[in-house]
N, C-alpha and C positions, 0 to 999 in steps of 0.2 A: 549504599546502593541508590542509584538515581533512576532505575527502572524497577518495576515489579514484573516478575516472570513466573507464571503458573501454568501447569498443564493439568487438564482434567478430561478424561475420556480421550477423544480424538482431537481436542481443541487446545491450542497453546494461546495464552493470553498475555499480551505485553502492554504494560501501562507506563507511559512516560511520567516520571514521578518527581517533578520539581514544581509543584503547584504554586509555591511562593514566588516563582519568577515565570509564571504562566508556561511552565514546562519548556523553557528555553533549553536548547540542546548544547551542552558543553562537550568537551572532548571525552570526559569520563562516560557520558551517556552514549556517545558513539561506540566506545569500546564495549560497554555492556550490551548494547544492541547487537553488535557483531556476534558476541557469544550466543545470544538468544537465537538469532537467525541461523547460525551454524548448527545449533542444537535442533532446531525445527527441521532443517534440511536432513539431518542425520537420523532423526527418530522416525522409523517407519510407522509407528503407532499414531503419529500426529498427521492429521489430514488437512486441517484448517488453522490459520492464525488470525487472531483478533488483535488489533492495535488501537489504543485509545490514550487519552491523557487524563491525569489525575485532576480532581476538582471539577468545578462546573463553569469555569471561565474560559479555558483554553484547551484545545488539542495540543498545539505547540505554536509558539510565536517565532520559532525558527532559531537561528544561531544566537548563542549567548554573546551579545555585543560587548558586555563588560570584559569577558574573557578575550574577545577579539582585540579590543583596545590594548589589553596587556600584551598580547602577542605582537601587535603593531609596535609597541614601545620596545619590545625585545627584538624586533627585526625579523620575526618569523611568521608573518601573517600573509605573505603573498600567496594568492590562490587563483585558480580559474576553474574550468570545468572538471568535475570529478574529484575523487578523494584518494586516489592512489598515493601511497607512501604517507598517508595521514592516519591518525588514530581511527579505528573503526572500519577501515577498508577491508573488504568491499561492503559498503553500506547498501541498504535495501534498494536505494535508487540506482545502484550499479550491479545488482545481482540479476542480470538479464536472463539467466537460466533458472531463476527461482520458480519451481514448478507448482508448489502448493498455493492454494488461493489465500489471499490476504484481504480481510475485511477491516476497513478503517471506520471507527465510530468517532465522528468529529463532534465533540461536545462543547465547542466554543470557537475561539479564534484559531484559525489555521493560516499562519502567515509565514512568508519566506520558506525556510527549510521545512517547517511544519506542513505547509501546503504541498511542497515537493514530495514529502513523505507520503501524504495522502494520495497524491497523483500516481505514486508508484504502487498503490494498492489496487485490488481488482474490483472491489465493491466498496462504495462510500455511502454511509448513512450519517446524516447530519441533523443536529437540533435546529429548530426554526430560527434561533437567534445566532447561529454560526455565521462567521464571515471569513472569506478567503481572500488572500492577496499575495502578490510577489512584489514587495516594495523595494527590492534591491537597488533598482535604478535611482531611487531617491537618496540612497546612501553611498553612491559611487561604486556599487557592487553589481553583480550579475547573478541571476538565479542559476548557479552553476551545478546544482545537484539534480539537473535534468528538467527544471521548470521551463526553461526556454524551449526545450525540445518537446516535452510531454504536453504542455499547454497548447502549443500550436498543432499537435496531433489530435488532441481531445476536444478542441473548440474550433469553430471556423477561424481561419487564419487571421483575418483582419480584427476579429473580436479579441483573439488571444493577444495579438500584437499591441492593441490598445491597452490591455491590462498590464502587459509586461513593460511597456515603455513608460507608463504613468504610475504604476503601483496602486492604481485604484482598487477598491475592495469590491468583491462580489458578495451580495447577500446570499443566504441559503436558497431563497426563492429564485433568485436569478441563476444560481448554479444549477438548480433543478430544471429550470426552463431551458437551459442550454445543454442539458443532458450530461452535466459534469458529475452529478451525484445520482445515486439510485433512489434514495428516499429522504424526505425531510419530515421530521416529526417534532411534536412538543417534547421538551426535556423529559417529562414524566413518562414518555413512551419510548425513549431511546433504547433502553435495555431490552424491552420486549420486541421491538422491531429488529434489533441486531440479533437477538436469539432466534427469531424467525428465519433470518438469512442463514445463520449457522446450521439450524436444523435442516433447512432445505439443501444446503451444501452437503451435509452428512448423509442425507437420503440418497444422493447421487453416488455412483461408483467413483471412488477416489482417482483411479487411473483415467477414467473418462474426463473428470474435471481437469486433471493435469494436461491431458491431450488437447482438450478444448482450449485451455489457456495458452499452451505453446503454439498451437496451430493458428489461433486467432491473432495472437501477438505478432508472430513472425510474418504472417501473410498480410498484415495491415497495409503494407506499402507495396505488395506484389500484385502483378496482374493475376487474375484468377487462373489462367492457364498455367502460369508458373507455380502457383500455390498447389495445384493438383499434382504437379510433377515433383514437388519438394518432399524430401524425407524428413519426417517428424519423429523424433526419438520416442516421445511418450505415446504417440499413436501406435508405434510398433510394439511398445510394451503392453499397451491396452489390448491390441489385437491378439497377442500371444498369452494373455492372462486368463486365469480361471474365471475372473469376474465377467469377462466377455461372454461366457457361457452361462454363468449364474444368473445374469439379468433376465434373459429370455426364459430360462427354466422357471425362475421364481414367478414370472408373469403367468406362464401357462399353468403352473401349480397353485396359483392364487395364494401366494405367501410373500412375506417380506424378504427381500434379498439379503443374503448374508455375505457382505463384501469382505474380501480378504486383502484388497489393496496390493495384490501381487499376481 
């Protein structure tokens, strides 16, 4: 197994588990990740996913380049955007309808596909020594797991383009100043900071969280007028749910809400 996958309460925890190669992602890892994401989507009792890397040096340094060279020599390496027809498809970077929130705990280097995986998360917490980069252009490649698209959406265009074309690294402090991550903390505080985010997400109604994620993501490039007129599936589910009534009732009754997630 090249990932660790655990479920506790309403939280699923995924750990990229190849610390000896800085959690480089091989095809076996992509297959195991697909099974984990499938399970999270199917399990109604899971409301939040946490993604991190094993060890204290790297979240993930991206594609396993030794494996890539073996594929080049075998004549099976050609690739461009996306992972359709490849092991692990659809990967998180292409699960555009993935409704449950994903928190990325970046405990070190997040390079190439590792950075792209973090960019596909909803909340990013990083240690203060973390570094981020998309160095594909230096290798004759392209950030085809969505990095070219997501970075230019999540940063000012010219800033993103500079990092994409040069492969320069962003420090954690720089990423925080650009709004690319939510929190930056010393390594000793990473776990408690992440747990704080998980607790806050679990205090919120799960259908509300999913409705927010869907509406905010889809409306990102829409005119506001169009967004108001758009049908959002999870908002319809939230509106029709028992939780939409439970929230106001619990407030009036001065008690903790009992979310059902349905």
